[in-house]
C-alpha positions as CSV (number, residue, x, y, z in Angstrom):
1,X,-3.2,-20.5,17.8
2,X,-4.6,-17.0,17.2
3,X,-5.5,-15.4,13.3
4,X,-2.7,-13.6,12.2
5,X,-2.8,-11.4,9.1
6,X,0.3,-9.4,8.2
7,X,0.8,-7.7,5.1
8,X,4.4,-6.5,4.2
9,X,5.2,-3.8,2.6
10,X,7.8,-0.5,1.9
11,X,8.7,0.4,-1.2
12,X,10.4,-1.7,-4.4
13,X,13.4,-4.1,-4.2
14,X,13.0,-3.7,0.2
15,X,12.8,-7.3,0.8
16,X,9.2,-7.4,1.3
17,X,9.1,-11.0,-0.2
18,X,12.6,-12.6,1.5
19,X,10.7,-10.8,4.7
20,X,7.2,-12.5,4.2
21,X,8.6,-15.5,3.4
22,X,10.4,-15.6,7.4
23,X,7.2,-14.3,8.7
24,X,5.6,-16.8,7.0
25,X,7.8,-20.1,7.7
26,X,8.2,-18.8,11.4
27,X,4.7,-19.1,12.3
28,X,3.8,-21.4,9.6
29,X,1.3,-19.5,7.6
30,X,0.5,-19.2,4.1
31,X,2.6,-16.7,2.1
32,X,0.3,-14.9,-1.0
33,X,2.9,-13.0,-3.3
34,X,1.0,-10.0,-4.9
35,X,3.4,-10.0,-7.6
36,X,3.1,-13.3,-8.4
37,X,-1.2,-12.9,-8.8
38,X,0.0,-9.2,-11.0
39,X,1.9,-10.4,-13.2
40,X,0.9,-12.6,-16.6
41,X,3.8,-13.6,-19.2
42,X,5.8,-11.9,-20.7
43,X,5.3,-8.8,-17.6
44,X,1.4,-8.4,-18.8
45,X,-0.8,-7.1,-16.0
46,X,-3.4,-9.7,-15.3
47,X,-6.9,-7.9,-15.5
48,X,-8.3,-5.8,-12.5
49,X,-10.9,-8.0,-11.5
50,X,-9.0,-11.4,-12.0
51,X,-6.3,-9.7,-10.5
52,X,-8.8,-8.3,-6.8
53,X,-10.5,-12.3,-7.3
54,X,-7.6,-14.0,-6.9
55,X,-6.7,-11.9,-4.0
56,X,-10.0,-12.1,-2.5
57,X,-9.4,-16.2,-3.0
58,X,-5.7,-16.4,-1.3
59,X,-6.9,-14.0,1.7
60,X,-10.1,-15.7,2.3
61,X,-8.7,-17.4,5.5
62,X,-7.7,-16.2,9.0
63,X,-4.2,-16.5,8.7
64,X,-2.0,-15.5,5.9
65,X,1.2,-13.0,5.4
66,X,0.9,-10.8,2.1
67,X,3.8,-8.9,0.6
68,X,3.0,-6.1,-1.9
69,X,2.2,-2.8,-2.8
70,X,-0.6,-3.2,-4.8
71,X,-3.3,-0.3,-4.1
72,X,-5.6,-1.3,-6.4
73,X,-6.2,-4.3,-4.2
74,X,-5.9,-3.2,-0.3
75,X,-9.9,-2.9,0.1
76,X,-10.2,-6.8,-0.1
77,X,-7.7,-7.7,2.7
78,X,-6.4,-4.3,4.5
79,X,-10.0,-4.4,6.7
80,X,-8.8,-8.0,8.1
81,X,-5.3,-6.9,9.1
82,X,-3.9,-7.8,12.3
83,X,-0.4,-6.9,11.4
84,X,1.7,-4.6,9.3
85,X,5.3,-4.9,9.0
86,X,6.5,-2.0,7.1
87,X,10.2,-1.7,5.2
88,X,11.2,2.0,5.8
89,X,14.7,1.3,4.4
90,X,17.2,3.7,3.4
91,X,17.4,4.6,-0.3
92,X,21.4,3.3,-0.4
93,X,20.3,-0.1,1.1
94,X,17.2,-0.9,-1.2
95,X,19.3,0.2,-4.4
96,X,21.5,-1.7,-3.8
97,X,19.3,-4.7,-3.5
98,X,17.8,-4.1,-6.3
99,X,20.7,-3.7,-8.3
100,X,22.4,-7.1,-6.4
101,X,19.1,-8.7,-6.9
102,X,18.6,-7.7,-10.7
103,X,21.8,-8.7,-11.2
104,X,22.0,-12.1,-9.8
105,X,18.5,-13.0,-11.7
106,X,19.6,-12.2,-15.1
107,X,22.7,-13.9,-14.7
108,X,21.0,-17.3,-13.5
109,X,18.1,-17.0,-15.6
110,X,16.0,-17.2,-12.7
111,X,12.0,-17.7,-13.5
112,X,9.8,-14.9,-11.9
113,X,6.1,-15.0,-11.0
114,X,4.1,-15.9,-14.9
115,X,6.9,-17.1,-16.3
116,X,9.1,-13.8,-17.0
117,X,12.9,-13.1,-16.3
118,X,15.0,-10.1,-15.7
119,X,17.6,-9.0,-18.2
120,X,20.5,-6.7,-18.3
121,X,18.4,-4.9,-21.2
122,X,15.3,-4.7,-19.4
123,X,17.4,-3.4,-15.8
124,X,19.1,-1.1,-17.5
125,X,17.4,0.6,-21.2
126,X,13.8,-0.2,-20.6
127,X,11.8,2.3,-20.1
128,X,10.1,0.0,-17.3
129,X,13.6,-0.7,-15.5
130,X,13.2,-1.8,-12.5
131,X,16.0,0.1,-11.4
132,X,15.0,3.6,-12.7
133,X,11.7,3.2,-10.8
134,X,13.4,2.3,-7.4
135,X,15.0,6.1,-7.8
136,X,12.3,8.2,-8.9
137,X,9.9,5.5,-6.5
138,X,11.6,5.5,-3.2
139,X,10.6,9.2,-1.8
140,X,7.7,9.0,-3.3
141,X,6.4,5.7,-1.6
142,X,7.9,6.4,2.2
143,X,5.5,9.3,1.7
144,X,2.8,7.4,1.4
145,X,3.1,5.1,3.2
146,X,3.9,7.6,6.7
147,X,0.1,9.4,5.0
148,X,-1.4,5.5,4.9
149,X,-0.9,5.5,8.2
150,X,-1.9,8.5,9.5
151,X,-4.7,8.2,7.6
152,X,-6.0,4.5,8.8
153,X,-5.3,5.2,12.6
154,X,-9.1,3.8,12.6
155,X,-8.1,0.1,11.4
156,X,-7.4,-2.2,14.3
157,X,-3.9,-3.1,13.8
158,X,-0.9,-3.1,14.7
159,X,2.1,-1.3,13.1
160,X,5.9,-2.9,12.9
161,X,8.6,-0.7,11.5
162,X,11.6,-1.7,10.6
163,X,13.9,0.8,9.6
164,X,17.1,-1.5,9.6
165,X,17.7,-5.0,9.1
166,X,19.0,-5.7,12.1
167,X,15.2,-4.8,13.5
168,X,13.6,-7.5,10.9
169,X,14.5,-10.3,13.4
170,X,12.8,-9.0,16.9
171,X,9.5,-8.5,14.3
172,X,9.4,-12.1,13.0
173,X,10.2,-13.6,16.7
174,X,7.3,-10.9,18.0
175,X,4.9,-11.8,15.4
176,X,5.9,-15.9,15.9
177,X,5.3,-15.4,19.8
178,X,1.6,-13.7,18.7
179,X,1.0,-17.4,17.4
180,X,2.6,-19.4,19.8
181,X,0.6,-17.4,22.7
182,X,-3.1,-18.0,21.7
183,X,-2.1,-22.3,21.1
C-alpha cells in the first residue's frame, strides 16, 4: 500500500470532517480531527505546546487523513503531505450547512470534541458564534487558501480543489485508487 498523507481544508462548516471521514474509510487510513485535539471542555483552547505535541503524535505515521485549518500546527505535518483536498465551496452552501448543522446539534445535544455542546444561545448571541464566524470569515479564508497554495508551490503535494459537492466522490475515488495501485 502506498503512503498517503492527506489534509482536508476549507472554510468553517464546509464539510471537512465529513469528507475526511469518507476518505479515511475508503482508503482505510486513520482519521485525525484537529478540532478534537484543539478543544478542551468549556470551549477552552488546549495550550499551544500541548496541541502541537498532540498533532505531531497523531501524524507521526506514514498514512493518515487530517481535517482542519489550524495554521499554528501546519508546519508539523504539511511538509509530509501527499495530498491536499480543498473544499472551496460557495458561501450560500456553507452557510446553509452551518445553520442546519448547528440547529441539529443544538436540538439533539450532540456531544462534540472535549465534551462540548453547541447551543442556540452560543450560535445566535455569543461573540464566538459559529454562524457569525462563517459570515465574517468565508471570503477571507478563500483568499488565504488561494494564496497559501500559490506560496507552497515548492511543497510536493497534489492539490484537489472541490468547488461543488458532486466533485467530492471523484476525489475520494482518486485517493482510494492511489492506495490500491501500490498494494
